[in-house]
C-alpha positions as CSV (number, residue, x, y, z in Angstrom):
1,M,132.9,108.7,-50.4
2,T,131.9,105.6,-52.5
3,S,128.6,107.2,-53.1
4,I,130.2,110.2,-54.2
5,K,132.2,108.6,-56.9
6,V,128.9,106.7,-58.0
7,I,127.1,110.0,-58.4
8,H,129.9,111.4,-60.3
9,A,130.0,108.5,-62.6
10,A,126.3,108.5,-63.3
11,I,126.6,112.3,-64.1
12,A,129.4,111.6,-66.4
13,A,127.3,108.8,-68.3
14,I,124.4,111.1,-68.6
15,S,126.4,114.0,-69.9
16,L,127.9,111.5,-72.6
17,M,124.6,110.4,-73.5
18,G,123.4,113.9,-74.3
19,L,126.6,114.8,-76.0
20,F,126.2,112.3,-78.8
21,S,122.4,112.4,-79.4
22,A,122.3,114.3,-82.8
23,K,120.3,112.3,-85.4
24,T,119.1,114.7,-88.0
25,G,120.4,116.6,-91.0
26,D,123.8,116.0,-92.3
27,A,125.1,114.8,-88.8
28,H,123.9,111.9,-87.1
29,S,125.2,109.3,-84.5
30,R,124.2,105.7,-84.3
31,S,124.9,102.9,-82.0
32,G,124.7,99.2,-82.7
33,P,125.6,96.0,-80.7
34,S,129.3,97.3,-80.4
35,T,130.5,99.6,-77.7
36,S,130.9,102.7,-79.7
37,Q,129.0,105.4,-81.5
38,I,129.5,107.3,-85.0
39,V,129.2,111.0,-84.8
40,T,129.5,112.9,-88.3
41,G,129.7,116.7,-88.9
42,Q,131.9,119.5,-90.0
43,V,135.3,120.4,-88.4
44,S,135.1,124.0,-87.1
45,E,138.3,124.1,-85.3
46,V,141.6,122.0,-84.9
47,E,143.6,122.5,-81.7
48,G,147.2,121.2,-81.6
49,E,150.8,122.1,-81.4
50,F,153.8,122.2,-83.5
51,R,156.9,120.2,-82.9
52,I,160.3,119.9,-84.5
53,A,161.0,116.2,-85.6
54,K,163.4,114.7,-88.0
55,N,162.2,113.1,-91.3
56,A,163.5,109.9,-92.9
57,R,166.7,111.6,-94.1
58,G,167.6,112.9,-90.6
59,E,166.5,116.5,-91.5
60,E,164.7,118.6,-89.1
61,V,161.0,119.4,-89.9
62,L,158.1,121.2,-88.4
63,K,155.4,118.6,-87.7
64,L,151.7,119.4,-86.7
65,V,150.3,117.3,-83.9
66,D,146.6,117.5,-83.5
67,K,145.2,117.3,-80.1
68,S,141.5,117.7,-80.6
69,Y,138.8,118.7,-83.2
70,V,135.9,120.9,-82.6
71,V,132.9,119.5,-84.8
72,I,129.6,120.9,-85.3
73,T,126.9,118.6,-86.1
74,G,123.9,119.1,-88.7
75,T,121.7,120.1,-85.7
76,G,124.4,122.8,-84.5
77,Q,125.6,120.7,-81.7
78,E,129.3,121.4,-80.8
79,I,131.3,118.2,-80.0
80,H,134.9,118.2,-78.8
81,L,136.8,115.2,-79.9
82,K,140.0,114.9,-77.8
83,L,142.6,112.7,-79.9
84,T,145.1,110.5,-78.3
85,S,148.0,108.4,-79.4
86,G,145.5,105.6,-79.7
87,T,143.2,107.4,-82.1
88,K,143.3,106.2,-85.6
89,V,143.4,109.4,-87.9
90,P,144.4,108.1,-91.7
91,A,144.3,111.8,-92.8
92,R,144.6,114.9,-91.0
93,A,141.2,116.9,-90.9
94,N,141.1,120.8,-91.4
95,P,138.4,123.2,-90.6
96,G,135.6,122.9,-93.1
97,D,136.3,119.2,-93.8
98,R,133.4,116.8,-93.1
99,I,134.4,113.8,-90.7
100,E,133.0,110.6,-89.3
101,A,134.4,109.8,-85.8
102,K,133.9,106.6,-83.8
103,I,133.6,107.0,-80.1
104,S,133.6,104.6,-77.5
105,N,130.8,104.5,-74.8
106,G,133.4,105.8,-72.3
107,G,133.9,109.0,-74.6
108,E,137.3,108.2,-76.1
109,T,137.8,108.9,-79.7
110,L,138.8,105.8,-81.5
111,S,138.9,107.0,-85.0
112,V,138.4,110.2,-87.3
113,T,137.9,109.7,-90.9
114,R,137.4,112.4,-93.5
115,I,134.4,112.3,-95.6
116,E,135.0,113.1,-99.2
């Protein structure tokens, strides 16, 4: 049973290494001494949901909650970035926007920043 877990972990690590290997054109990834990678590309799709929330005045408003971004790198690679409550997103990205995403070695999206 333990060897199966080790095999699954190895397969996941190899898959993640291939997922973030784009290094040419407009999109690139680079890794440094930290435990994260930077991926840049163009948002092709935003997946999310709508929620009813209350604004500062107590009025009900429709709120967009992004769950993930699909990003196309300069090499044509499609990357799915899952957003969590811990992901820093200073400004919402829309399809067509260029973004830079910081991703942990474990595959967690740490931050997504629009590139002007």
